[in-house]
C-alpha positions in Angstrom: 4.8 18.6 -21.0 3.9 15.3 -21.5 0.5 14.5 -22.5 -1.8 11.7 -20.8 -2.4 9.1 -23.3 -5.5 9.9 -25.7 -7.1 6.5 -24.8 -7.4 7.8 -21.1 -9.1 11.2 -22.4 -11.6 8.7 -24.1 -12.4 7.5 -20.8 -13.7 10.7 -19.8 -10.2 11.4 -17.9 -10.3 15.0 -19.7 -8.8 17.0 -17.0 -5.9 15.4 -16.2 -5.1 15.7 -20.0 -2.9 18.5 -19.2 -1.5 17.3 -16.5 2.4 15.9 -16.1 2.7 12.2 -15.5 4.4 11.7 -12.2 5.8 7.9 -11.7 6.9 8.8 -8.8 3.5 9.7 -7.4 2.1 6.7 -8.7 4.6 4.6 -6.8 4.2 6.5 -3.8 0.2 5.7 -4.0 1.0 2.0 -5.0 3.3 1.5 -2.5 2.0 3.2 0.6 -1.9 4.5 0.8 -3.3 1.8 -1.6 -1.1 -1.0 -0.1 -1.7 -2.7 -3.6 0.9 -5.3 -2.3 -0.9 -6.2 0.6 -3.0 -8.6 -1.6 -0.8 -8.5 -4.8 2.4 -9.5 -3.3 3.3 -13.0 -2.5 4.1 -13.9 1.4 6.0 -16.2 2.8 6.8 -17.1 6.7 8.5 -14.3 7.2 6.4 -11.9 5.6 6.0 -10.1 1.8 8.3 -11.8 -1.0 9.7 -8.4 -2.2 11.8 -10.2 -4.9 8.2 -11.4 -6.1 6.4 -8.0 -5.6 3.2 -7.5 -7.3 3.2 -10.6 -8.6 0.0 -12.0 -7.1 -1.3 -14.2 -4.6 -3.8 -16.3 -2.9 -5.8 -13.6 -0.9 -8.9 -15.5 0.4 -10.8 -18.4 0.2 -14.0 -18.6 2.1 -17.1 -20.4 1.0 -18.2 -17.6 -0.8 -15.2 -17.4 -2.9 -11.6 -18.2 -3.5 -10.0 -15.0 -4.6 -6.5 -14.6 -6.2 -4.9 -11.0 -6.7 -3.6 -11.4 -10.3 0.4 -10.6 -11.1 -0.1 -7.4 -12.3 3.8 -6.8 -13.2 4.5 -6.3 -17.0 4.7 -9.7 -17.0 1.2 -10.4 -15.9 -2.1 -10.5 -18.2 -2.9 -6.5 -17.8 0.4 -5.8 -19.7 -1.2 -6.6 -22.8 -4.2 -4.1 -21.8 -4.2 -0.5 -23.0 -3.8 2.4 -20.6 -7.8 2.9 -21.0 -8.2 -0.8 -20.3 -6.4 -0.9 -17.2 -7.9 2.2 -15.8 -11.3 0.8 -16.5 -10.4 -2.3 -14.8 -8.6 -0.5 -11.6 -11.5 2.1 -11.2 -14.6 0.4 -12.7 -13.7 -3.9 -11.9 -14.3 -4.6 -15.8 -11.7 -6.5 -17.7 -11.1 -5.7 -21.8 -13.4 -8.8 -22.5 -16.0 -7.4 -20.2 -15.9 -9.6 -17.3 -16.5 -8.6 -13.6 -13.8 -8.9 -11.6 -15.1 -9.8 -7.8 -14.1 -9.0 -4.7 -12.0 -8.1 -2.5 -11.0 -5.6 -5.1 -12.2 -2.4 -3.8 -14.0 -0.9 -6.5 -16.5 0.8 -4.3 -13.3 2.7 -3.3 -11.5 3.0 -6.2 -14.4 4.5 -7.9 -13.4 7.8 -6.0 -9.5 7.8 -7.6 -8.9 11.1 -9.5 -8.2 10.8 -13.1 -4.6 12.3 -12.5 -3.7 10.0 -9.7 -5.2 6.9 -11.8 -2.7 7.8 -15.0 0.3 8.3 -12.4 -0.4 4.6 -11.0 -1.0 3.1 -14.5 2.6 4.8 -15.6 4.4 3.4 -12.4 2.7 -0.3 -13.1 4.4 -0.3 -16.4 7.6 0.4 -15.0 7.6 -2.0 -11.9 10.4 -5.0 -12.6 8.6 -8.0 -14.3 8.0 -11.0 -12.5 6.9 -14.6 -14.1 4.6 -16.5 -12.4 0.9 -17.3 -12.4 -1.0 -17.3 -9.0 -4.0 -18.9 -10.6 -7.7 -17.6 -11.2 -10.5 -16.8 -8.9 -13.5 -18.7 -8.5 -16.8 -17.3 -7.0 -19.8 -19.4 -5.6 -21.4 -16.2 -5.6 -23.1 -13.9 -8.4 -21.0 -10.9 -9.4 -23.0 -7.9 -10.5 -23.1 -6.9 -13.8 -21.6 -3.7 -12.7 -20.4 -1.7 -9.6 -21.8 1.4 -10.9 -22.9 3.3 -14.0 -19.5 4.0 -16.1 -17.4 7.1 -15.4 -17.6 9.1 -18.2 -16.8 12.4 -16.3 -13.9 13.6 -15.0 -12.6 12.8 -11.4 -10.8 15.3 -9.1 -8.9 14.7 -6.0 -9.6 17.5 -3.2 -6.4 19.7 -2.4 -3.8 17.4 -0.7 -3.3 18.7 3.1 -4.3 18.2 6.6 -8.0 18.1 6.0 -11.0 16.3 6.5 -11.7 16.2 2.5 -8.2 14.8 1.7 -8.4 12.5 5.0 -11.5 10.6 3.3 -10.0 10.5 -0.2 -6.6 8.9 1.3 -9.0 6.3 3.5 -11.0 6.0 -0.1 -7.7 4.9 -2.0 -6.0 2.8 0.9 -9.8 1.3 0.6 -9.7 1.2 4.6 -14.0 0.7 4.9 -13.4 -1.9 2.3 -12.4 -3.9 5.2 -13.4 -2.3 8.0 -17.2 -2.4 7.4 -19.2 -5.9 7.6 -19.0 -7.9 4.1 -22.5 -8.8 2.9 -23.3 -10.7 -0.3 -23.3 -7.4 -2.2 -20.1 -6.1 -1.0 -19.5 -4.2 2.0 -22.1 -2.6 4.2 -21.1 1.2 3.4 -24.8 1.9 5.3 -25.7 0.9 8.6 -22.1 -0.6 8.9 -20.0 1.9 7.5 -16.7 1.6 9.6 -18.3 -0.4 12.3 -15.9 -3.3 11.8 -17.0 -6.9 11.6 -15.3 -8.4 8.6 -13.7 -11.9 9.5 -10.7 -12.7 7.8 -9.2 -16.4 7.6 -5.1 -16.8 7.0 -2.3 -19.0 8.4 -2.6 -16.3 11.3 -6.0 -17.6 12.3 -9.4 -15.6 11.9 -9.3 -11.9 12.2 -11.9 -9.6 12.6 -11.6 -5.9 11.3 -12.1 -3.2 14.1 -14.4 -0.1 14.6 -13.1 3.0 13.0 -16.1 5.2 13.8 -14.9 7.9 16.6 -17.0 6.7 19.5 -16.4 4.7 22.9 -16.3 1.3 21.2 -14.1 2.6 18.1 -11.3 5.5 18.4 -12.6 7.8 20.8 -10.3 6.6 23.6 -7.5 6.5 21.4 -4.9 9.6 21.1 -3.9 10.6 17.6 -0.3 9.4 18.2 -1.8 6.4 19.4 -4.1 5.8 16.4 -1.1 6.4 14.0 1.3 3.9 15.6 -1.4 1.6 14.7 -2.0 2.5 11.6 1.9 2.7 10.3 3.4 0.3 13.0 0.8 -1.8 13.6 1.3 -1.8 17.5 -1.6 -1.1 19.9 -1.1 0.8 22.9 -0.5 -2.0 25.3 2.5 -3.1 22.7 0.4 -6.2 21.1 0.9 -6.3 17.4 -1.3 -6.2 15.1 -2.0 -9.6 12.7 -2.6 -9.2 8.8 -4.2 -8.2 6.5 -3.7 -4.8 8.3 -1.1 -3.2 6.0 1.0 -1.3 8.1 4.0 -2.0 6.5 2.6 -0.2 3.4 1.3 2.5 5.7 4.5 3.2 7.4 5.4 4.9 4.0 2.7 7.8 4.0 3.9 11.3 5.0 2.8 12.3 8.1 0.5 14.8 6.6 -1.0 11.8 5.1 -1.5 10.0 8.2 -2.7 13.2 10.0 -5.5 13.7 7.3 -6.4 10.3 7.7 -6.9 10.5 11.6 -8.9 14.0 11.0 -11.4 12.2 8.9 -11.4 9.2 11.0 -12.7 11.5 13.9 -15.3 12.9 11.9 -17.1 9.7 11.7 -20.0 9.6 14.4 -19.6 6.9 16.6 -21.1 3.9 16.4 -21.7 0.4 18.4 -19.4 -2.4 17.1 -20.5 -5.1 14.6 
């Protein structure tokens, strides 16, 4: 049995130290529910440029910031980081030099990534094809926080996989759904009064798109069947047949297992209905 690198254990990932690292599990998470390429893979007129998978691109430009997702292939800067440094960057938003990674990287959600899944994700990222290229650097006109929370120095575990509210919540956290489906404030997404109520507007070549309400009320998901919600998540098609626009990552979500989708819907049904924002 292969052991997780000691550098990861030093980050407090002790419970994962006896687990077998699964590149396959890491690939599934990165390329499906986490939809990392939704930001880190360049876009062309016809969609994602998968021959440049995870090579980075401009994600969002507005008055607050110009956000560029970096190249996270083995040709990018993170290839020189240790596994422990990459783990901290993914889950806590802190680079090896101590600088803070800015939005829209969803650190409020990624703090929930389990130690075992984080190790698998890192193992997979080390194996993807290297793609040369520098998409540029982010610029922020807003102050970034000194940290996104206290250091993670205790073991982080995931719920047992299955069709349950608990595992659905974990999938939603890894998929950072509420990072987009809650209104954005200067301090990050509103996960208080605004949680899951939509209202975050994105700008791109497709125009302006405002995220929808995911609470289980009349202005949210209450009127949709589970099958209709599944079709919107995985196919990007509404019940009336209209196509949803980016940045909804249905291209990636289509790769989730049926059980993962069912768990997500079960969790979304558990969110009390609230008016849209």
